[in-house]
Residue, then its C-alpha position, 0 to 999 in steps of 0.5 A: m463505462n462508470l465514473l470510477k473506472r473512468v476516473y482510473n482511465i484518466l489518472l494512467k493517461k496522465y501517470g501511467f503504469q505505477g510499477w508497485w510493490p516497490l522492491l529492494d533487488c529490483n532495478g526500476t526506478n518509480p516511473t513518476k519520480t516522486g521520492l526518487i525511490k528504485g524499486y517499480h516495476p511498471k506493467d510487470y506483475s509477476y513480483p513477488g516472485n519468491n517468498k523473499q520478497r514476499f515477506e520484504i513486500c509484509i513488513g513494508a506494509i507495516l513499515t510505511q504505517n504513518t509515515s513516507w516510502p522513503q523512510v520505509e526504505k530507510a529501514l528496510l535497507n536497515i534490516k538488510g543489512l542486518k540479513a534479516l530481512t526473513p522471518q526465519a532472521i526476523k525471528k532470531l533478531s532481538l528487539e532492540k536491534l530491531k527497533q532501531a533498524i527500523k528507525p526512520a520509519g518512526y514509531f519503532n517501538q509500536k512497529a517492531r511489536k509490529i511486525k515481531e507478531f507478524t513474523d509469527f504469524y508469517l510461519s505459522l502459515k506455512n505458505r499458505v496464502p492467509t485469509r483477511e479476516e486472518l491478518l485483521n485477528v493479528w496485533g497491530i494489523g488494520p483494515e489498510t495494511a491487512d488488504s496492502i499484504l493480501l492485494y501486493a504480497f499474495k496477489v488477492p484482489t482486494f482494494v486497498v484504501d487509504a486516508y488519500t482515496r477518503r479526500i480524494f473521493s469524497k472531494l468529488g462527492f463520490i463518499k462521504k466524508h467520515a464514510s466507514y473504511e468497509e464502506i469505502k471498499k464496498l464501493f470500488e469492489n461493487n462498482l469495479e472488476k475483481d482484477l489484480k492488476l486493476y486494483q493495484e494500479y487504482h491504489s498507486l495512482i490514487v496515491e501519486h496524484a494524492k500527493r501530488h493535490y490532496s498532501k496540502k490543505p487545501y484539499g484538491k488545488n488544482d485538481l484537476l479531476l474537480k472539473v471534469i467529474k461533477i456528481k453530487r452523490f455516486k449510487 
């Protein structure tokens, strides 16, 4: 077993299946209780079950840029309150109303424009799965957001890298501190089987572990992984 898979198994044993991506109309609860947000569905990979849920995940992926999920949920509930949680409704919604609705998620001026730009792109797809390159060409969609949309909304096995991934795996010695997004992504995808469930769970487990050990400096304090995973570099 390679070390990346060993880390995954350790995290899974400690935190259990996470059931990402959380959805407003899903009755599941957060298995780890951090944040106390509902909408998770551990071991149920059937989501999204329809276009409405798929679009909600896409919008959530944009809203979660530089903020926490509880704030995103507030913004999504505001949009839902306007009966605008569909691409057709977002397209008709004025930019000012959208800005007011998503204020809890921060950076609302930029994010409102991003949502509008993405909505036009989403409607142009006509239910087909976008490529990563197409997503990256949409204004406001970077690599992390694009991969999140592909992995959770369109069920494409592509690994999502975030700041937490960099903090944890540079601390463990797997990557250099300033490794690029694509270098880190390649590391995971080259050393793990290309499996949707594995990629979804691994990403969400990284976030859960990081919230406990890598949210505040000094990063990695009391991290159990540092005691069992010891390498100088990953080959």
